[in-house]
N, C-alpha and C positions, 0 to 999 in steps of 0.2 A: 428648562434646562437647555444649555447651549448644545449646538449641533456637534461641536468638537468634543464635549463631554460625553454625549450619546455614543459617537463613533469609537471613543476610547472604551467605554463600556462593552460595546458590541465586540471589539477586536480582543479584549481581555477574555470574554465569555467563549470566544471561539478557541482561543489559546488554552482554556481551562483555568483561567487567572481570575481572581477578584480584582476590582479597580484598584485596590491598594497594592496588590502584589504585581501589577503591572508597572509600577516605578522601580527602578533599578535598586537592587539590594545595597543598603547603607552600611558599610563595614568599617570598623577603624581598627587599626593595629598598633602596637607599641612601638616595635623596634623593627630595624631594616632587614634583617634575615628572615624574620617571621613574615614581614610585609610581603617580601619577595615571593614566599612560598603561597601566601593567600592570593596575591597577584596572579600566580601561574594557575591556581585552581579557578579563578574567577575569570579567565581569559574568555573574551567573547561576551561576557555578561556585564560587568562593570569594574570600575578601578577602585581598589580600597584605599582608604585615607591612612596615611603615616603621620604619627604623633612625633616621634624623636627623628628629626631629620638633620642633614648637614653633619657637622662634628660633635654635635651635643652627645653627652654620655646619659644613658638611661638611669644611671644610678644616682644622678643628682639633677633629674630633669623637673622643670616646673611647668605645669600646663599653661598655655594661653587662653584667655577668655574664648577665643573663637574655637578653640579645640575642646574645651569643657562643653560648649553648645553642641558641637558635632557628636560628642559622646552621648549626650542626652537625646539626641534625636536618631541615634544609630539603631539599626536592627540587631547587630551582632558586633561584639567587642572582643579581640584577641589579644591576651597578654601572656607573659611567661610564668612569672612567679614574683612572690613579694620580694625577693632578694636581687633579681635580675631588674624589673622595672617596678621598684617600690613607689614611685609618685603615683602609680594607677590603684594602688591599694585602696586609699580612702575614698576616691571618686568612684571606684568599682561598687563599693558597699552602698554608695548614695544613688546609683542610677536607679530608673524606674524598671519595674518588671518587664517592661517592653523590650529592653536592652538585654539580650544573652550574652552574658559575660562568660568567657570561656578561658580558664587557666591551663595553659598547654602543658605545664608540668605534670598535670593529671590525666593526660591523654594515655589510652591503652597502648601496650606493646612498647612502650619506651624503654631504651636501656638507660637506667639511672645509676650514676656514681656518687658515691659519699662524698661530701664535701671534705676536702683535706683541711685540718684544724690548724696547721702551722705552714710556714713558708719553707720549711725543708721537706722537700717531697720523698726524699730517700727513705724517710722513716714511715712513708704509707706505700711503698712499692708493691706491697702484696695485698692491699685492698681490693675487693671485689665490688663489680657492679652489684646493687642490691635489688636486682630483679626487674620483671617485666609486669607492667600493667596492674600494680597494687597500689593501696593507699600510702602515702608517705608524708612524713613530717618535713614540710619545705625547708626548715632549718638544718636538716642533716644531708640535704641532696644538693650537690652542684648543680646550678640552674643553666649553664652553658650548653643545654641539651642539643641545639642545632648543629654543633661542631662534630657530629657524627652523622654521616648521611644516612644511616639506617633510621636514625631518629628523625631526620627530615622526611623520610618517608612515613613514619608513623604520624607525624605533625600533619602532613598533607592529608593523610587518611581522616585524621579527626576533623580538619577544616573542611573537607568534602562532606562528610557526614553531617556536621553541624549545619552547614549551608544547605544541604540537600533536605534536612528535615525541616528548616526554617521556610525554604522555597521549594516545595515539592515539584512544581512544574519546572524548575531548572536542575532537578537532582540529576538527572542524566547528563546534562552538560557538565555539571561539576565533577561527576565521576569519570567521564571521559578525559577530562583535563587532568585530573589526577593520575589516571591510568598512564597517560602520555608522559607525565611528570615523572611518574615513578620508573619508568624505563630509562629515563635520562638520568635519575639519581643512581640507580644500579650502576650505569656506565661510569658516572663519576667516581664512585665508590672505587671502582677497579683501576681507574685512572690515577686517583690519589694513592693508592696503594703501590702502584708501579712508581710514580713520582717520588715517593717518599723512601723506597726500599734502599736506595744508596746512603741514607742518613740514619738508618735505625742503629741504636747504640751509641750515637754520637751525643755527649752530654751537652745540655745548654740551660740557660735560665731565663726566666721571663719577668716582666714588670709587675703583672698581677696574675693570679691563678686562675685563668680563665679558659685554659687550652686542654684541659684533662682528657675531654672527649675525644679530640683529635689525636692526642698522645696515645691513648689506650687503643684506638681503633687502628692505628698504623704502627705501634710497636716503638714509639719515639721515647727519648730518654731526657725529659725535663727533670732537673734536679732541685729546682727552687724558685722562689719568687723574691722581688725585692720588698713587696708588701704583702700582707695577709689579705687586706680588703681595700677596695677602692676609696672607702670612706675615712682610712687610716693612713695619714701620711708616713713616708719612709723615715726611720730614725737613724740617727748616727751610728747607733750600736748595730742596727740591722745592716746597714751599709758595710761596716767592719766585718760582720758574719759573712755577707756575701763574697766579699772580696777573698777571705779566706777560703771559702768554698770553692770559688772560682779556681783558685790556684790548687787547692788540694785534689779536686775532682777533675782537673784538666779539662775546664769548661771550653768549648769551641766558641761559643757566641751567647752573648747577653742580649736579649730582645727587649726593646721599649715599646710604646704604642703611640699612636698618632699625636697624643696630646702629653706625653711624658716629657719630662726635661731631659735632653740628650747629655746635659753635664753630669746627671746622676750615673748615666751608664759609661761615660767616660771615666769617672773617679773609680767606678768598680773594676773595669779591665786594665786601668793603668799598671804597667808594670808585669802584665801578662801578655801571652799570646793570643788571648780571647779577642774576638771581634765584637762589634755592635751591629744590631739590625732592628727593625721594626715588624711587629706583627699587628694585625687589625681584627679582633675577633668578632666586632659587631658591625663591621663595613662602615665605620665612620668617615672614611675618606671615599667612599664609593657613591656613585649615583644611585638612588632607589629605583626599584622596578623589578619585573619579572626574571631579569638574568643576573640580580646581584647576587643571589645565593651561590650561583656556580662560579662567580668572578670572586667571590670571597673565599670559597674553598680553595680554589686553583691558586689564588694569592698567597694564602697561607703555606700551601705545599712549595710554591715557587720562592718565597722569601725565607723559609726554613732552609731549603736546599742551598740557596744562594750564600748564605751566612756560614752554614756548617760544613759546607765543602770549600769554602774559601775561594 
């Protein structure tokens, strides 16, 4: 046995690690907001790998061969749900048992909201969150769970717990990182509440129904979306319905997304006082990394306020 290998084994023994555990944890994450939270919890230990980078949408993503290999070699794989990152469903079922696949929609203590069934939100204004920490049918739950900082805290707790159990010698480091992140998330929640206070009650419409958790947390008034699902293109009938809704409800702003067609938005607000803006629920236009979650949430509050206050 080579001297370098013996040295590594001795160092691992001193640290209470097995030789295999002395390697950095190999963690893979589907989307940017969750990747940012995982990266924060793993600070000083290792950098998680992100699957959906750039401005790609997780709703229609296809894995590259190199990413498939990384998944098969991973220790832990974090995903959100079948609806948010559906590309991960089939491969998750095929991964070896050595890969711990964690579906974060199942994390304890989450605030979960029922998925709105159509594009006119006014009909669902009195729907309640469906509880904390229980089993749920993914098809009935809105999967954009990260858009409430309380859920980001619960997700971070789940991440730290999973990683701590998988890598016991690193559990204290993960918990210290989670605790520091938790303090920042509590402060962010208060910051966003103050930033959105002036726009509570101001009606707006969105491109697709991705912002319900942000709306409910901060008392905002989204009245509808252009499309029901990212998989279903907007129809001429739906455009007409939204035009009438914008006029009838005195909508202040219609928000698109980084990849939506701005011509659709202009056609919807034409002849009305409504403005157009852009919201980015998944951080498509942001650089990935530990700070992305905070940039994403502050960006939502900033962009909402800029368009709704004119």
